[in-house]
C-alpha positions as CSV (number, residue, x, y, z in Angstrom):
1,M,243.3,176.8,60.5
2,F,241.8,174.1,58.3
3,G,240.7,173.5,54.8
4,L,237.0,173.1,54.1
5,W,235.5,169.8,52.8
6,P,232.2,169.6,50.9
7,I,229.7,167.4,52.6
8,G,225.9,166.9,52.5
9,G,223.4,166.6,49.8
10,G,221.4,168.7,47.4
11,K,223.1,171.9,46.4
12,H,226.3,170.7,48.2
13,R,226.6,167.8,45.7
14,L,227.5,170.3,43.0
15,A,230.3,171.6,45.2
16,A,231.4,168.1,45.9
17,K,231.5,167.2,42.2
18,G,233.6,170.3,41.6
19,F,235.9,169.3,44.5
20,A,236.1,165.7,43.2
21,K,237.5,167.1,39.9
22,S,239.9,169.4,41.6
23,R,243.6,168.7,41.8
24,L,243.4,168.3,45.5
25,A,241.0,165.4,45.2
26,R,243.0,163.8,42.4
27,N,246.1,163.8,44.7
28,W,244.2,162.3,47.7
29,D,245.5,158.8,48.5
30,E,242.8,156.9,50.3
31,S,245.3,154.1,51.1
32,R,247.2,156.5,53.5
33,V,244.3,156.9,56.0
34,T,242.7,154.3,58.2
35,N,239.7,153.9,60.4
36,S,240.4,155.2,63.8
37,D,240.1,153.0,66.9
38,E,240.8,156.2,68.9
39,E,237.4,157.8,68.9
40,I,238.0,158.5,72.6
41,V,240.5,161.1,71.5
42,V,237.8,163.1,69.7
43,S,235.5,162.7,72.7
44,H,238.2,163.8,75.1
45,N,239.2,166.8,73.0
46,W,235.6,167.9,72.8
47,A,235.2,167.8,76.6
48,E,238.5,169.6,77.0
49,L,237.5,172.4,74.7
50,R,234.1,172.8,76.5
51,R,235.9,172.9,79.9
52,F,238.6,175.4,79.1
53,M,236.3,177.7,77.2
54,W,234.0,177.8,80.2
55,D,236.9,178.2,82.7
56,Y,239.1,180.7,80.7
57,V,236.8,182.5,78.3
58,G,233.6,182.6,80.3
59,I,231.8,185.6,81.9
60,V,234.9,186.7,84.0
61,R,238.1,186.9,81.9
62,T,241.7,187.9,82.4
63,D,244.5,188.4,79.9
64,K,246.3,185.4,81.4
65,R,243.2,183.1,81.1
66,L,242.7,184.2,77.5
67,E,246.4,183.5,76.7
68,R,246.0,180.0,78.2
69,A,242.9,179.4,76.2
70,Q,244.6,180.5,73.0
71,H,247.5,178.1,73.7
72,R,245.1,175.2,74.2
73,V,243.1,176.1,71.1
74,D,246.4,176.1,69.1
75,L,247.3,172.7,70.6
76,L,244.0,171.2,69.8
77,A,244.0,172.6,66.3
78,R,247.4,170.9,65.6
79,E,246.3,167.6,67.2
80,I,243.0,167.6,65.1
81,Q,245.0,168.5,61.9
82,D,247.2,165.5,62.5
83,Y,244.3,163.2,63.3
84,Y,242.4,164.6,60.3
85,G,245.3,163.7,57.9
86,N,245.7,160.1,59.2
87,F,242.2,158.8,59.7
88,H,238.9,158.6,57.9
89,V,236.9,161.8,58.6
90,T,233.9,161.4,60.8
91,G,231.0,163.8,61.5
92,D,232.3,164.1,65.1
93,L,235.8,165.0,63.9
94,L,234.4,167.6,61.5
95,E,232.3,169.1,64.3
96,L,235.2,169.2,66.7
97,R,237.4,170.9,64.0
98,N,234.7,173.5,63.5
99,L,234.2,174.1,67.2
100,V,238.0,174.6,67.7
101,T,238.0,177.1,64.8
102,V,235.1,179.1,66.4
103,A,236.7,178.9,69.8
104,G,239.9,180.4,68.3
105,L,237.8,183.3,66.9
106,I,236.1,183.8,70.2
107,V,239.4,183.9,72.0
108,R,241.0,186.3,69.5
109,S,238.0,188.6,69.7
110,A,238.1,188.6,73.5
111,M,241.8,189.3,73.5
112,A,241.3,192.3,71.2
113,R,238.6,193.9,73.5
114,K,240.3,196.0,76.2
115,E,237.2,196.8,78.2
116,S,234.4,195.2,80.2
117,R,231.1,195.4,78.2
118,G,227.8,193.7,78.4
119,L,227.8,190.3,79.9
120,H,231.6,189.8,79.9
121,Y,233.8,191.3,82.7
122,T,237.5,191.6,82.0
123,A,239.3,191.8,85.3
124,D,242.3,193.5,83.6
125,Y,240.0,196.1,82.0
126,P,237.1,196.7,84.5
127,K,235.7,199.8,82.9
128,Q,233.9,200.5,79.6
129,L,235.3,202.7,77.0
130,R,233.3,205.9,76.4
131,E,232.2,204.7,73.0
132,A,231.6,201.1,72.1
133,K,233.8,199.9,69.2
134,D,233.3,196.8,67.0
135,T,235.8,194.0,67.4
136,V,236.9,193.2,63.8
137,L,239.1,190.1,63.2
138,T,241.2,189.7,60.1
139,P,242.7,186.4,59.0
140,P,246.2,186.1,60.4
141,F,247.6,185.4,57.0
142,A,246.0,188.5,55.4
143,A,248.4,191.4,54.8
144,R,247.1,194.5,56.5
145,R,247.2,197.8,54.6
146,I,246.9,201.3,55.8
147,D,246.9,204.1,53.2
148,G,248.2,201.6,50.6
149,H,251.2,200.5,52.7
150,K,251.6,197.0,54.0
151,V,251.6,196.9,57.8
């Protein structure tokens, strides 16, 4: 969903120095971003994420709720990306970006599981499969291959 930015100290400084020398950093134009007077947007999005994850991806789930959650995750991701590109980056914005990324992974994982297992009950799939299977997510941009053929 988003690119990663090096932050922090210690061993992360080495990564930051490498980033600063990269082509991406050389093309970064600091004059094109401003300080945001819209911190309320970050706060609102954080509360919205918390609420819809609880309501739609909580203990009791349905396919429809998961679809709604995925739609909202996608909307928030686009809004954050726009915000991210126009304003100075803050710790709260980075944390929100990371929370939305993790929320998207949780929703994708829940959508892939077609059974009720453990704590989570899926109304559309109330029974357990005979054998538990791992839910493995692959990046959406990665080409899947089966027997050497692109799928």
